[in-house]
N, C-alpha and C positions, 0 to 999 in steps of 0.2 A: 350231508347234513349232520350225521352223527359226529364226524370229525370236528365240525364247527362248534357244535354244542359242547363237546368235551373241551375244546380249546377255551371257550368262554368260561366254563366252570373252573378250569385251571387258573384263568386270569383272576376270577373273583376270589378264589382261595388264596392266591398269591397276595392280593391286596389286603385280605383279611389278616394274613400273617404279618404283613408289613405294618398294619395298624397296631400290632402288639409289640412293635419295635424290633422284630427279627427280620434282618435283611436277607432276601433270597434272590437268586438270579431269575431271569425270565424263563429259563429252562427248568427251574425248580431246584437248582443245585445250590448248596450253601456257598456263601461268600468266602473267598480265599483271602484271609487277612493280609497276606503278603502280595496280593495282586496289585499291579500298578494302576489299574482302572477298575472302579466299582462296577459290578454287574448291572445290567439294565433291568428295569422292572417293566412289567407288561402294561400296555395301555388299558385303561379301565374298560370293563365289559359294558356294552350299551344295549339298549333295547332295539336299536337299529343303527344304520350308518350315521356317523357324526358329520354333519355338513361342514364343520370346521376342520375336518381332517382331510386334507387334499392329497390325493394319490397320483403319482406319476409313473408310467410304465417306461422302462428304459431297455433298449435292445440294440444289437449291432455286432461289430467285431472287436478287434483288440483295443481300439482307442476308447470304446465305451466300456469294455471289460475292465480296462485299467492295465496298461502295459507294465508288467512288473520289472522290466529291465530299465525303466526310466529313472531308477534311483541307485545310488551306491548303497548296498545293503549293509545293515549293522552286523555286529558279531553274532547275532542270533539268526541272521538270514532274513530279517524282516525288511521288505522293500519300501515300507512307508516311512517317510521322513518324520522326525519328531514333531515339527511344527504342525503337521497334518494329523498327528495322533493326539493332539491336545484336546482341550475341552470342546465338546460339540453340544450345542443347545439340545436339551431333551425334547424339544418340539420337532426335531428332525429325526426321522426314524427310517429304518430299512427292514423290509420283510425278507428274511433269508430265503434264497431260492434253493439252496442245497445245504446239507449238513457241513459245518465248518468246525470240526473237532479241535483243531489247533487253536482256535479263538473261542471255544466253548459256545458255539452257536448251533441251534437246531433249525432245520428247514421249517418254513411255514410259521415262524414266530417273529414278532416285531422286536427290534433292538434299537438302542440309540445308534445313530448312523456314524459310528467311528469306522474309518476304512480298515480293511477292504470291504466294499459293498457288493461285489459280484460273487467272488468265491474266496476261499481262504488263502489262495496263492496269488490273488490279483493285486494290482497296485492301485494308486489313486486314479480316479476316473472323473469325467465331467460331472457326473451326478453328485459327487462330493460337494463341490463348491456351488453347484446349482442349488442344492437343498439348503446349504448354510446361508447363501445369499437370499434365498426366498424367505426363510424364517426371520432373517434380520430386517426385512423390509415389509413384512406383512403384519397385520394386527396381532397382538400377543395371544389372542384366543385361537388363532389358526395354527394348526400343526401341518407338517409336510412329511409324507412317506414316499419312498421310492422302492421299486422292484426292478432288479437288473438281471436280465437273462441275455448274456452275450457270449460269443465264441470267437476267439481270435482266429483270423484267417478265413472265416466263412464267407460265402457268397450270400446274397439276399435270399437265394433259393433255400437256405437252411430254415427260413421262417415261412416256408410254404408247407402247411400242414399235410397236404396231400402228396406232394412230390419230394418232400425232404428226405425220405428213406432212400430213394433212388439217387439223389444228389449226394448224400452222405457216403454212400457206397463207393463213390469215386474219389473221396478225399483221403488224406494221409491218416495213418493210425492215430497220431496224437490228436488230430481234430476229432476223430470218431470217439476217442476216449472222453474228450470234453463233452461232446454231444450226449454220450451215454449218461452223464450226470444229470441231464435234463430228460431222461427217458427216451433218448434218440428222437425227440420231437420238440425242439426248442419253442416253437409257437404254442403247442398244446400246453407246455409247462408254464409259459407266460400267462396263458388264459386261466389255468388252474390257480395260480397265485393271485391273479387279478380278481378272481371271484372270491377268494378268501379275503382279500383287501376290501372288497365292496361290502363285506359284512361290518367293516369298521369305519369306512370313509367313502369318499366320492372321488372317482377318477376325473382329474381335471385336464390331463394332457399326456402326450406321448413324446418321448425323447428318443431319437435314434442317431447313431453315428456309424455309418456303414458305407461301403463303396469301393474301398481299395481293391477288394477281390473281384469287383465287377467293373474295373476300369475300362472305359471305352464302350460300355454296354448301353446303347441308345434306348434299349427297352427297359432299363433299370427303373425309371419313374413309374411305368405301368406295373412293374413287379412290386414296387413299394406300395402302390395303390391297392394291389391285391391283399397285402398284409394289413394295410390300414382298414380296408373295407371289411375284412374278416374280423378284425378286432371290434369295429363298430357293431357288427352284427352279433358276434358271439358274446359280447359284454353289454349289449343294449346301451351303447353310448350315443351321445348326441352326434348327429351326422356332420357337425361342424367342429368337433373336438380338435384342438390344435395339435398338429404334428410338427415338432421342432427338429429339423435335420441339419446336422453340422457338416460343414465342408471339410475337406481333407487337408493334410499337411502340405504346405508350400505349393498351392495350386493344384494339388492332386496329381494323378498320373493319367496320361492319355486323355487330357481334357475333362476328367471326371468332375472337377469342381463346376465347370460350365453346365454339365448335365444336372448336377445337384441344384444349381442356381435356378434351373427351369422347373423344378419340382412343383411349385405352386400352379403351374399351368395344367398339371395333371390332378393335383389335390389342392383345391382352392384354400383350404384351411392350413396348408403347410407354410411354415416360416423357415427360411434358411439362415443358419447361424454362420456368419463369416469368420474365417480364421486368419485373416490378414494380420501379420505382425506377431503371431504367437510363437513362443519358443518351441523348438523342435529338437528331436534327436538327430544324430548324424546319419541315421538310416533313411531320413526323409520320408518316413512312414508314420512315426509316432511323435507325440508331443513330449516335451520335457516337463518336469514338475510344475514350473510356473505356467507353462502352456496349458496344462490340464486345469490349473486353478482359474486362469483367465477364461478359458473356454467355458467352464462351468458358470462363471459369472455372466458370460454373454448369453448363455441359454436362459439364465434366470432373468436377466434384463428384458429379454424378449417376452418371457412369460408374464412378468410383472406388468408390462405394457398392455398385454392382452387382458389382464385382470383389472386394468385401470389403476395400477399402483406405479409409483415411480421408484427408481433406484436411488437411494440416498448416497450422497458423496462420501 
């Protein structure tokens, strides 16, 4: 609670400074006049959650994380293409899950949702064009925020708060290092961030893209239900909150897309996002840049229909 109160006071102070014509970043740093992108400003402090600020929780493995090999990197090593780094509507925000010093972001603060959204070394992900498409098709008073806690290569077991420690102990060092950024318990970190977000807005849905590392696991839907039920309980969410689950690349491996397609039989509020025809990498595991853009749009189209809005042409 103390952390939340201090965060709110920081936001109020930042807005007061902005009112006198001095631009500061969300983290309280001065603007770099030579920066290519202006720093973000914090959302206004509120007396309670803003019903017009819609929050979406995102989790999964590398395709939700944002595969950073999907791009030819520029001379600075940045994996995000220029067209995706362009202007992003200020109504689309991301709550940083970890510190990202390379792009001047601090964890647990809201920023304009310029990619990367997961971590500083991540690439474009479905959440990018999900949020952009949502704000483009929702009333102007509605804002959209995303939280992305994802780990490339992980099984769904990484999001089991009780057994993740035992699972992570069996994984490669590089995966363990990523999990350490989330306190070695990705589920708990997602919940911590979600509770911070609930001080500002209302959680409207859950987006996941996971399954490559659980290929052929017929018990995967029940494991996903465990994560879903835990989120509903721990965040006091509506028991019918939508879960949007994306299929894998090129039909998946070992029939995994068929298993994903049956997820609504286990979770009635689940919707499956088809990946037919999306552009992919040669590894047949990851989407290419246009594939990520279109996948994000498909997530948004499904969510808009749930909210009784239509996707404009």
